[in-house]
C-alpha positions as CSV (number, residue, x, y, z in Angstrom):
1,M,160.6,68.4,95.5
2,N,161.9,65.1,94.5
3,A,164.8,63.1,96.0
4,T,167.2,63.7,93.1
5,S,166.8,67.5,92.9
6,G,169.8,68.1,95.1
7,S,168.0,70.2,97.7
8,A,166.8,69.2,101.1
9,T,163.5,69.8,102.8
10,L,164.0,70.6,106.5
11,A,161.6,69.1,109.0
12,G,159.8,71.9,110.7
13,E,161.5,74.6,108.7
14,S,158.4,76.8,108.5
15,G,158.0,76.9,112.2
16,R,159.9,78.8,114.9
17,V,160.2,77.9,118.5
18,A,161.7,79.7,121.5
19,E,165.2,78.7,122.5
20,P,164.9,76.3,125.5
21,T,165.6,78.3,128.6
22,P,167.5,76.6,131.5
23,A,165.5,76.4,134.8
24,P,167.2,78.2,137.7
25,L,169.8,76.1,139.4
26,S,168.5,74.4,142.5
27,G,169.9,75.3,145.9
28,T,169.3,71.8,147.3
29,K,172.0,69.2,148.0
30,P,173.6,68.2,144.7
31,T,173.4,64.8,143.1
32,L,176.8,64.1,141.7
33,H,175.9,61.1,139.7
34,V,172.9,60.7,137.4
35,P,171.7,57.2,138.4
36,P,171.9,54.6,135.7
37,T,168.3,54.6,134.3
38,L,167.2,52.4,131.4
39,N,163.7,53.6,131.1
40,V,164.5,57.0,129.5
41,P,161.9,58.6,127.1
42,L,163.5,59.2,123.7
43,A,162.6,61.5,120.9
44,T,161.1,58.9,118.4
45,A,158.3,61.1,117.2
46,A,158.4,63.6,114.4
47,P,160.5,66.7,115.2
48,E,157.3,68.8,115.5
49,T,156.2,66.6,118.4
50,V,159.4,65.8,120.2
51,I,158.7,63.9,123.4
52,A,159.9,65.8,126.5
53,V,162.6,64.3,128.6
54,A,163.1,65.0,132.3
55,H,166.7,65.5,133.4
56,P,168.0,66.4,136.8
57,L,169.5,69.9,137.1
58,P,173.2,70.1,137.7
59,P,174.2,71.3,141.1
60,S,175.1,74.9,141.9
61,P,178.8,75.5,142.5
62,A,177.8,77.7,145.5
63,V,176.4,74.7,147.3
64,L,178.8,72.1,146.1
65,S,181.2,71.8,149.0
66,V,183.6,69.0,150.0
67,G,181.1,67.8,152.5
68,D,178.4,67.7,149.8
69,G,180.2,65.4,147.4
70,V,183.6,66.4,146.3
71,A,185.2,64.0,148.7
72,A,183.1,61.2,147.3
73,V,184.3,62.0,143.8
74,L,187.9,62.1,144.8
75,E,187.4,58.8,146.6
76,R,186.0,57.3,143.4
77,S,188.9,58.7,141.4
78,R,191.4,56.7,143.6
79,R,189.7,53.3,143.2
80,P,192.1,50.7,141.7
81,A,191.3,49.5,138.2
82,T,189.5,46.3,138.7
83,V,186.9,44.2,137.0
84,L,183.5,45.1,138.5
85,R,181.4,42.8,136.5
86,T,181.3,40.9,133.2
87,I,178.5,41.5,130.6
88,D,178.7,39.1,127.7
89,R,182.2,39.5,126.3
90,Y,182.9,42.8,128.0
91,A,184.6,43.4,131.3
92,V,183.4,46.5,133.1
93,L,186.4,48.2,134.8
94,S,186.6,50.9,137.3
95,L,188.5,53.9,135.8
96,P,190.8,55.7,138.3
97,V,192.0,59.2,137.7
98,R,195.4,60.2,139.2
99,E,195.8,63.6,140.8
100,L,192.3,64.8,140.3
101,D,192.0,68.4,141.4
102,A,189.2,68.9,144.0
103,T,188.6,72.5,142.8
104,R,187.6,71.1,139.3
105,V,184.9,68.8,140.6
106,P,182.0,71.4,140.3
107,L,182.9,72.0,136.6
108,L,183.3,68.4,135.9
109,T,179.9,67.7,137.5
110,Y,178.2,70.1,135.3
111,L,179.8,68.6,132.2
112,A,178.9,65.1,133.4
113,H,175.3,66.0,133.7
114,A,175.4,67.5,130.2
115,A,176.9,64.2,128.9
116,E,174.2,62.1,130.6
117,A,171.5,64.2,129.2
118,G,172.6,63.2,125.7
119,R,172.5,59.5,126.4
120,P,168.9,59.1,125.0
121,I,170.1,60.4,121.7
122,A,172.7,57.7,121.4
123,W,170.1,55.1,122.3
124,D,167.6,56.4,119.7
125,Q,170.2,56.5,117.0
126,S,170.9,52.8,117.6
127,S,167.2,51.8,117.3
128,A,163.9,53.4,117.1
129,R,162.5,50.5,119.1
130,V,164.8,50.6,122.1
131,R,162.7,53.0,124.3
132,A,159.5,51.0,124.0
133,L,161.3,47.7,124.2
134,V,163.2,48.6,127.4
135,A,160.0,50.1,129.0
136,A,158.1,46.9,128.2
137,V,160.8,44.6,129.6
138,E,161.2,46.7,132.8
139,A,157.4,46.6,133.3
140,L,157.3,42.8,132.8
141,I,160.0,42.0,135.3
142,T,158.3,44.0,138.0
143,A,155.4,41.5,137.8
144,T,155.3,39.2,140.8
145,D,154.7,36.0,138.7
146,V,158.0,36.4,136.7
147,P,160.3,33.4,137.3
148,P,163.5,34.6,139.2
149,D,165.8,33.3,136.5
150,A,163.9,35.2,133.8
151,R,164.1,38.3,135.9
152,A,167.8,37.9,136.4
153,A,168.3,37.2,132.6
154,A,166.3,40.3,131.7
155,L,168.4,42.4,134.0
156,E,171.6,41.1,132.4
157,W,170.1,41.9,128.9
158,L,169.1,45.5,130.1
159,S,172.8,45.9,131.3
160,A,174.0,44.9,128.0
161,V,171.6,47.4,126.4
162,R,173.1,50.2,128.5
163,L,176.6,49.1,127.8
164,S,176.0,49.1,124.1
165,N,173.8,52.2,124.0
166,G,171.0,50.2,122.4
167,P,169.9,46.6,121.4
168,Y,173.0,46.0,119.2
169,D,176.5,45.1,120.3
170,A,178.5,48.3,120.5
171,R,181.3,47.1,118.3
172,A,180.2,44.2,116.2
173,G,176.7,45.7,115.4
174,D,174.9,42.4,115.8
175,K,171.7,42.2,117.8
176,L,172.3,41.4,121.4
177,V,171.8,37.7,122.3
178,V,168.7,37.2,124.5
179,P,169.6,34.8,127.4
180,E,167.6,31.6,127.2
181,A,165.9,32.2,130.5
182,M,164.5,35.4,129.2
183,T,162.2,33.6,126.8
184,A,159.7,33.2,129.6
185,L,158.9,36.8,128.9
186,R,158.0,36.2,125.2
187,A,154.3,35.4,125.7
188,P,153.5,38.4,127.9
189,L,155.6,40.7,125.7
190,T,153.7,39.3,122.6
191,A,150.5,40.1,124.4
192,R,151.7,43.7,124.9
193,D,153.3,44.3,121.5
194,P,153.8,41.5,119.0
195,E,156.3,43.5,116.9
196,L,158.5,44.2,119.8
197,A,158.4,40.5,120.8
198,R,159.4,39.5,117.3
199,F,162.3,42.0,117.3
200,L,163.6,40.8,120.6
201,F,163.2,37.1,120.3
202,E,163.6,36.4,116.6
203,P,167.3,36.7,115.5
204,D,166.5,37.3,111.9
205,V,164.4,40.4,112.5
206,L,166.7,43.4,111.9
207,P,169.7,41.4,112.9
208,R,172.2,44.2,112.5
209,R,172.3,47.9,113.4
210,S,174.6,48.9,110.5
211,A,176.4,47.3,107.6
212,G,179.5,49.2,107.2
213,S,180.4,50.5,103.8
214,S,178.3,48.0,101.9
215,L,176.3,50.1,99.4
216,D,178.1,48.3,96.6
217,K,177.2,44.8,97.6
218,G,173.8,44.7,95.7
219,G,170.3,44.9,97.1
220,D,169.1,47.7,99.3
221,V,171.3,48.0,102.4
222,F,169.0,50.2,104.3
223,S,165.9,48.0,104.4
224,S,167.5,45.3,106.5
225,L,169.2,47.5,109.1
226,G,168.0,48.2,112.6
227,G,169.7,51.5,113.1
228,N,167.7,54.8,113.2
229,L,169.8,57.0,110.9
230,Y,167.6,56.5,107.9
231,V,163.8,55.9,107.7
232,G,162.2,54.5,104.6
233,V,165.3,55.5,102.5
234,T,166.6,53.4,99.6
235,A,170.0,53.5,98.0
236,E,168.4,54.4,94.7
237,A,166.6,57.5,96.2
238,L,170.0,58.8,97.4
239,L,171.4,59.1,93.9
240,G,172.0,62.7,93.2
241,F,170.7,63.9,96.6
242,E,172.9,66.5,98.3
243,E,172.5,66.9,102.0
244,R,172.8,70.2,103.8
245,F,173.3,68.5,107.1
246,P,175.1,65.2,106.4
247,R,176.7,64.8,109.8
248,N,173.9,65.9,112.1
249,S,170.5,64.8,110.7
250,R,168.3,61.7,110.2
251,L,167.3,61.1,106.6
252,V,163.6,60.3,106.2
253,A,161.6,59.4,103.0
254,R,158.3,61.3,103.4
255,D,155.6,61.8,100.7
256,G,157.9,60.8,97.9
257,R,160.8,63.0,98.9
258,L,163.8,62.9,101.2
259,V,163.7,65.1,104.3
260,E,166.6,65.9,106.6
261,E,165.5,65.9,110.3
262,V,168.2,68.1,111.7
263,Y,169.4,67.5,115.3
264,R,169.0,70.9,116.8
265,T,167.3,72.8,119.6
266,G,166.2,75.8,117.4
267,R,166.4,79.5,118.4
268,L,164.5,82.7,118.1
269,A,165.5,85.6,115.8
270,A,167.4,88.4,117.5
271,A,169.6,91.3,116.5
272,D,172.1,89.9,113.9
273,V,170.9,86.4,114.7
274,R,168.8,84.4,112.2
275,P,166.1,82.1,113.7
276,S,166.4,78.3,113.4
277,P,163.5,75.9,113.6
278,R,163.1,73.2,116.2
279,G,164.6,69.9,115.1
280,L,164.9,66.3,116.1
281,Y,166.2,65.7,119.6
282,A,165.4,69.4,120.5
283,E,164.5,68.5,124.1
284,E,167.5,66.3,124.7
285,L,170.0,68.8,123.1
286,G,168.3,71.5,125.2
287,A,169.1,69.5,128.3
288,V,172.6,69.0,127.2
289,S,173.0,72.7,126.5
290,Q,171.6,73.5,129.9
291,G,174.5,71.6,131.5
292,L,177.0,73.3,129.1
293,R,175.7,76.7,130.0
294,A,176.1,76.0,133.7
295,A,179.6,74.7,133.1
296,R,180.8,77.6,131.0
297,V,180.3,80.0,134.0
298,V,183.1,78.2,135.9
299,A,185.1,76.9,132.9
300,P,188.6,78.2,131.9
301,P,188.4,80.6,128.9
302,A,189.3,78.1,126.2
303,L,186.8,75.5,127.4
304,S,184.2,78.2,127.9
305,A,184.6,79.3,124.2
306,Y,184.3,75.7,123.1
307,L,181.1,75.3,125.1
308,D,179.6,78.5,123.6
309,A,180.4,77.3,120.1
310,T,178.9,73.9,120.9
311,I,175.7,75.4,122.2
312,A,175.4,77.5,119.0
313,A,176.0,74.4,116.9
314,F,173.2,72.6,118.7
315,E,170.9,75.5,118.1
316,T,171.3,75.9,114.4
317,G,173.0,72.6,113.2
318,D,174.5,74.4,110.2
319,A,177.9,73.7,108.7
320,A,179.4,77.0,109.8
321,S,178.4,76.5,113.4
322,L,179.8,72.9,113.4
323,A,183.1,74.1,112.0
324,A,183.3,76.8,114.5
325,A,182.7,74.3,117.3
326,D,185.4,72.0,115.8
327,D,187.9,74.9,115.7
328,A,187.1,75.8,119.4
329,W,187.6,72.2,120.3
330,L,191.1,72.3,118.8
331,A,191.9,75.4,121.0
332,Q,191.1,73.7,124.3
333,A,193.9,73.5,126.8
334,P,194.6,71.9,130.2
335,P,193.3,71.2,132.9
336,V,189.8,70.3,131.7
337,A,188.3,69.7,128.2
338,A,185.2,68.2,126.6
339,S,183.9,66.9,123.4
340,F,180.2,67.1,122.6
341,G,178.5,66.4,119.2
342,F,177.8,64.1,116.4
343,V,181.2,62.7,115.4
344,E,181.8,59.1,114.7
345,T,180.2,57.8,111.4
346,D,180.9,54.1,111.8
347,W,177.2,53.2,112.2
348,D,176.4,54.6,108.7
349,P,176.8,52.5,105.6
350,R,177.6,55.8,103.8
351,A,180.0,57.1,106.5
352,R,178.1,60.3,106.7
353,K,175.8,60.4,109.7
354,G,177.5,61.1,113.0
355,R,176.5,59.5,116.2
356,F,176.2,61.4,119.5
357,Q,179.2,61.4,121.8
358,A,180.0,63.3,125.0
359,L,183.4,63.0,126.6
360,V,184.8,64.9,129.6
361,V,188.5,64.7,130.4
362,V,191.1,66.1,132.7
363,D,194.8,66.6,132.0
364,D,197.2,63.7,132.6
365,T,200.1,65.8,133.8
366,V,202.4,62.8,134.6
367,L,202.0,61.3,131.2
368,R,202.3,64.7,129.5
369,T,205.6,65.3,131.3
370,R,206.9,61.9,130.1
371,F,206.1,62.8,126.5
372,E,208.0,66.1,126.8
373,K,211.0,64.4,128.5
374,T,211.0,61.8,125.7
375,L,211.4,64.5,123.1
376,E,214.3,66.1,125.2
377,A,216.0,62.6,125.3
378,L,215.2,61.9,121.6
379,P,218.7,62.2,120.2
380,S,220.1,59.7,122.8
381,L,217.2,57.3,122.3
382,I,217.3,57.2,118.5
383,S,221.1,56.8,118.5
384,A,220.6,53.4,120.1
385,L,218.6,52.2,117.0
386,P,220.2,50.0,114.4
387,W,219.3,52.5,111.6
388,T,219.6,56.2,111.1
389,A,216.4,57.5,112.4
390,T,215.0,61.0,112.2
391,M,211.7,62.5,113.3
392,A,209.8,64.8,110.9
393,P,209.3,68.3,112.3
394,E,205.5,68.0,112.0
395,D,205.7,64.8,114.1
396,R,207.6,66.7,116.9
397,A,204.9,69.4,116.8
398,S,202.0,67.0,116.9
399,L,202.4,65.5,120.4
400,P,199.1,63.9,121.5
401,W,197.4,65.4,124.5
402,P,197.5,62.9,127.3
403,V,194.1,63.1,129.2
404,Q,192.0,61.1,131.6
405,A,188.3,60.3,131.0
406,V,186.0,61.2,133.9
407,A,182.6,61.1,132.2
408,G,181.2,60.1,128.8
409,T,178.2,58.8,126.9
410,G,177.3,57.6,123.4
411,A,180.2,56.8,121.3
412,T,182.5,57.6,124.2
413,G,180.8,55.8,127.1
414,P,180.7,53.4,128.7
415,I,183.0,51.9,126.1
416,L,186.0,54.1,125.5
417,P,188.8,54.2,122.9
418,A,192.4,54.5,123.8
419,E,192.6,57.7,121.8
420,I,190.4,60.0,119.7
421,T,191.6,62.3,116.8
422,L,189.3,65.2,115.8
423,P,188.0,66.8,113.8
424,N,187.2,64.0,111.3
425,D,187.3,66.4,108.4
426,A,190.6,68.1,109.3
427,E,192.3,67.0,106.1
428,E,189.3,68.1,104.0
429,R,189.4,71.5,105.6
430,G,193.2,71.8,105.5
431,I,193.6,72.1,109.2
432,A,195.7,70.1,111.7
433,A,193.8,67.5,113.7
434,R,194.5,66.8,117.4
435,T,194.7,63.6,119.3
436,W,193.6,63.0,122.9
437,L,195.3,60.0,124.4
438,L,193.3,58.5,127.2
439,G,196.1,57.4,129.5
440,N,193.8,56.1,132.3
441,V,192.0,53.8,129.8
442,V,195.3,52.2,128.8
443,R,196.5,51.9,132.4
444,A,193.1,50.4,133.5
445,V,193.2,47.7,130.8
446,D,196.8,46.9,131.7
447,A,196.0,46.6,135.3
448,A,193.0,44.5,134.8
449,M,194.9,42.1,132.6
450,D,197.7,41.9,135.1
451,E,195.3,41.2,138.0
452,L,193.6,38.5,135.9
453,T,196.6,36.7,134.8
454,L,198.5,37.0,138.1
455,R,196.1,34.6,139.6
456,T,197.4,31.6,137.7
457,F,200.1,32.8,135.3
458,A,202.5,34.4,137.7
459,S,205.1,33.4,140.2
460,A,205.8,34.9,143.6
461,E,208.4,37.0,141.9
462,D,205.8,38.5,139.5
463,L,203.4,39.1,142.4
464,A,206.1,41.3,144.0
465,L,207.3,43.1,140.9
466,V,204.2,43.8,138.9
467,P,202.4,46.2,141.3
468,R,205.7,48.2,141.9
469,Y,206.3,49.0,138.2
470,R,202.8,48.6,136.5
471,E,201.9,52.3,136.1
472,A,205.4,53.4,134.9
473,L,205.6,50.5,132.4
474,S,202.1,51.3,131.1
475,D,203.1,55.0,130.6
476,A,206.4,53.9,129.0
477,W,204.7,51.7,126.5
478,V,202.2,54.4,125.5
479,V,205.0,57.0,125.0
480,L,207.4,54.9,123.1
481,D,204.7,53.3,120.9
482,W,203.8,56.9,119.8
483,L,207.5,57.5,119.2
484,V,208.2,54.3,117.2
485,A,205.4,54.9,114.8
486,R,207.3,58.1,113.8
487,L,210.8,56.5,113.3
488,P,210.4,54.5,110.1
489,V,213.2,52.3,108.8
490,P,214.6,53.9,105.6
491,R,214.2,52.0,102.4
492,G,217.5,50.4,101.2
493,P,218.7,50.3,97.6
494,E,217.3,46.8,97.2
495,L,213.7,48.1,97.1
496,A,214.5,50.5,94.3
497,G,211.3,52.5,94.7
498,R,209.1,49.5,95.3
499,D,206.4,49.5,97.9
500,P,207.6,47.5,100.9
501,A,204.0,46.3,101.5
502,V,203.9,44.8,98.1
503,V,207.3,43.1,98.4
504,L,206.7,41.7,102.0
505,K,203.1,40.7,101.2
506,E,201.2,39.1,104.1
507,L,204.2,39.6,106.5
508,T,204.0,43.4,106.3
509,T,201.7,43.8,109.2
510,P,203.3,41.1,111.6
511,L,206.7,42.7,110.8
512,D,205.4,46.1,111.8
513,F,204.0,44.7,115.1
514,L,207.4,42.9,115.7
515,K,209.4,46.0,115.0
516,R,207.4,48.3,117.2
517,T,207.5,45.8,120.1
518,L,211.2,45.3,119.8
519,V,212.0,49.0,119.5
520,I,210.0,49.7,122.8
521,L,211.7,46.9,124.7
522,H,215.1,47.9,123.2
523,L,214.8,51.6,124.1
524,L,213.6,50.9,127.6
525,A,216.9,49.1,128.3
526,Q,218.9,52.2,127.2
527,P,220.4,54.6,129.8
528,A,218.7,57.5,128.1
529,A,215.3,55.9,129.0
530,R,216.1,56.4,132.8
531,S,215.9,60.2,132.4
532,V,212.3,59.8,131.2
533,F,211.3,56.8,133.4
534,P,213.6,56.9,136.5
535,E,211.5,54.2,138.2
536,L,212.5,51.6,135.6
537,D,215.6,49.7,136.9
538,D,216.8,46.2,136.0
539,D,213.9,44.7,138.1
540,A,211.5,46.7,136.0
541,L,212.9,45.2,132.9
542,R,212.5,41.8,134.3
543,A,208.9,42.6,135.1
544,L,208.4,44.0,131.6
545,Y,209.9,40.9,129.9
546,R,207.8,38.6,131.9
547,R,204.7,40.6,131.2
548,V,205.3,40.3,127.5
549,V,205.8,36.5,127.8
550,R,202.8,36.2,130.0
551,H,200.7,38.1,127.5
552,E,201.9,35.8,124.7
553,T,201.1,32.8,126.8
554,I,197.5,34.0,127.2
555,L,197.2,34.5,123.5
556,L,198.6,31.0,122.9
557,G,196.0,29.4,125.2
558,R,193.2,31.2,123.3
559,T,194.3,29.9,119.9
560,A,191.8,27.5,118.8
561,S,193.0,26.7,115.3
562,L,196.1,24.7,114.3
563,R,198.0,27.7,113.3
564,I,198.4,31.4,114.5
565,E,196.3,33.6,112.3
566,D,196.4,36.8,114.3
567,D,199.3,39.2,113.1
568,H,199.9,40.6,116.6
569,H,200.2,37.1,118.1
570,K,202.4,36.0,115.2
571,A,204.8,38.8,116.1
572,L,204.8,38.1,119.8
573,R,205.2,34.3,119.3
574,T,208.2,34.9,117.0
575,L,209.8,37.1,119.6
576,V,209.2,34.7,122.5
577,A,210.4,31.7,120.5
578,F,213.5,33.5,119.2
579,L,214.5,34.4,122.8
580,A,213.8,30.9,124.0
581,D,216.0,29.4,121.2
582,R,218.9,31.5,122.6
583,G,218.3,30.4,126.2
584,A,217.2,34.0,127.3
585,L,213.9,32.7,128.7
586,R,212.0,29.6,129.4
587,V,208.4,28.9,129.9
588,D,207.4,25.7,131.9
589,L,203.8,24.8,131.2
590,P,201.9,22.8,133.8
591,A,200.9,19.2,133.3
592,A,197.5,18.3,132.1
593,G,194.8,18.6,134.7
594,D,197.0,20.9,136.9
595,T,195.0,24.1,137.5
596,T,196.9,25.4,140.5
597,T,200.6,25.5,139.8
598,P,201.7,28.8,138.4
599,I,203.3,28.7,135.0
600,Q,207.0,29.2,135.5
601,Y,208.8,32.0,133.6
602,R,212.6,32.0,133.8
603,V,214.0,35.2,132.3
604,D,217.7,36.1,132.0
605,V,217.6,39.9,131.8
606,A,221.0,40.4,130.1
607,A,220.5,37.6,127.6
608,T,216.9,38.9,126.8
609,R,218.2,42.4,126.3
610,D,220.9,41.1,123.9
611,G,218.5,38.9,122.1
612,I,216.1,41.8,121.6
613,A,218.9,43.9,120.1
614,E,219.9,41.1,117.8
615,L,216.4,40.5,116.6
616,L,215.7,44.2,116.1
617,K,218.8,44.5,113.9
618,E,217.6,41.7,111.7
619,V,214.0,43.0,111.4
620,A,215.4,46.4,110.5
621,R,217.5,44.8,107.7
622,I,214.5,42.8,106.4
623,L,212.4,46.0,106.3
624,A,215.1,48.1,104.6
625,A,215.8,45.4,102.0
626,G,212.3,44.1,101.6
627,D,213.7,40.6,102.1
628,Y,210.6,38.4,101.9
629,T,212.6,35.2,102.0
630,A,214.3,36.2,105.3
631,A,211.0,37.3,106.8
632,T,209.4,34.0,105.9
633,T,212.3,32.2,107.7
634,L,212.0,34.5,110.7
635,F,208.3,33.8,111.2
636,E,208.8,30.1,111.2
637,H,209.3,30.7,114.9
638,A,205.6,31.5,115.1
639,V,204.5,27.9,115.4
640,L,202.3,26.3,118.1
641,P,203.7,23.9,120.7
642,D,202.6,20.3,120.3
643,A,199.0,19.3,121.1
644,E,200.1,17.6,124.4
645,A,201.6,20.9,125.7
646,M,198.7,23.0,124.4
647,A,195.9,21.0,126.0
648,P,196.6,22.1,129.7
649,L,197.4,25.6,128.6
650,R,194.0,26.0,126.8
651,E,192.4,24.5,129.9
652,R,194.0,27.1,132.1
653,V,193.1,30.0,129.9
654,R,189.5,28.8,129.6
655,A,189.3,28.7,133.4
656,L,190.8,32.2,133.6
657,G,187.9,33.7,131.7
658,T,189.8,36.4,129.7
659,H,187.8,39.2,128.1
660,D,187.5,40.3,124.5
661,A,186.7,44.0,125.2
662,Y,186.2,46.5,128.0
663,A,183.7,49.1,129.2
664,F,184.3,51.6,132.0
665,D,182.7,52.8,135.2
666,M,183.9,56.4,135.1
667,V,184.2,58.7,138.0
668,L,181.3,60.8,137.0
669,S,179.6,58.4,134.6
670,P,178.9,55.3,136.8
671,F,177.8,52.2,134.9
């Protein structure tokens, strides 16, 4: 069968294997956290010879008492969000969970073990070399003659591998940079495996994991990539080939044909049940399913139904089972939910192959209540806007589900998004998608940034105000940002059916950022907002205004060019400069060489509130009319201070060590 025939050959299709049977649950003391282990065997062999993986059994609910570990989990859930360590450009944050119910800990522990069991899959999808490479590096650094600085550098690199689920940066996709001190390991690694040494130490050898959607850029995109979603496949061979398992298989060129190595455990034939052959990652998915089976016994009905559907999808891998699992995912309800499967396709140049993710969440009842109260107060809130705003009925019905992450691996751990919307093919299937909004992720990042900037960018007044209002302000921003996106400014007659994005050109995105920021700040000053956020008084507004200015100051200090290129920063700079021109606020930068005096922010709350309302009215007019000339004039505020003023600010920000991205030490997925 050739590659263009439109039919797939399934690896191991002729064979049958027994469904992996979970071992009896141990009656010993439970281990709540799977220790971070880098040297994990991965399924890199052909599906018929999948390498076994040893995973710890989840604890039995019968022996998991408060004295045996629940108290420790609850204590971890109450940790403040702080930067635990820095790895490359990532800050690793502790991730607290508010109001974690102790009775849910056994269920969460089962799910966390299931998530951890899938981590090897995520690693192997990133690179077929990672298992052997990590094992070799770990073996080398245990040698007594390794220089201490080389050992320390190797440990840092290994931590980066764990953070990114492989040897490529989790977001950028570039191969992780090897610390200079680690080059002392090159000779012994070359002696062990020359190809691994070349891959690790030569930047030009498979420099990227994936290439995005680049099949149209000429050449063969697959031959130069380090990812493990395709093996020996060329773009030409894919022409006319129809996959039966596009989302959950690795595509391999074998004996002149394309073979889909399906990710599945396999199952035996039974009454009304067709058999499925064993597939790629059978052992790992079997270990994941073992944890899911244990969890379903103590899970609420909706979650139990989802776990059953997911186990079935892992057994067969067929489209109907995947769709059934997606439907069951949509039906989950508080207080606990999970997401297991092959979801995100961002590592695939064709945007077909899903990478493994496992995410365990609990309800965020506080944030959910705030969303519900916001809808109750909606008429009063939108009446304060300078345009006639209405919310579509479908938007009212599509509130996100505020949740808190407690465990996750793969595409959802240790790096987490602020929200996820699933299933990815909802529009194609004609069903409504659902969004999980990870409230504790947003709060943790806000808290970490506050703690970082308060050291040098805050006055004594800030130090008193920020902790008091931090959580409520984070919640308020999340809720109102969702609301603002659903209250568009109506087009005026000046546009006459023209597309505002075409008329407003390069200023479309910064105008949208500016509008959203202004609406949030404006609505929080309205009396109606107090019914949703009763904690937010005038002092809270002062803290909020100062936080916005402080954030813009950080962005200003990080601007290396002669102009502001970032659209988000352009919007914030315009806002701050506009308010400063009206005397509503003032920022006193330190003198050159002064690294101790806090930057002084002077904010007149009433004048700032009035200035925000004035600017919002003008931005709404510009958007309604598509007034490009006025928009250009408005963004003339987005200019940098003179070089003399910028020098000490850049020096201060450099010393601060701000971060580009974050990873998370979750309650049940410790980093």
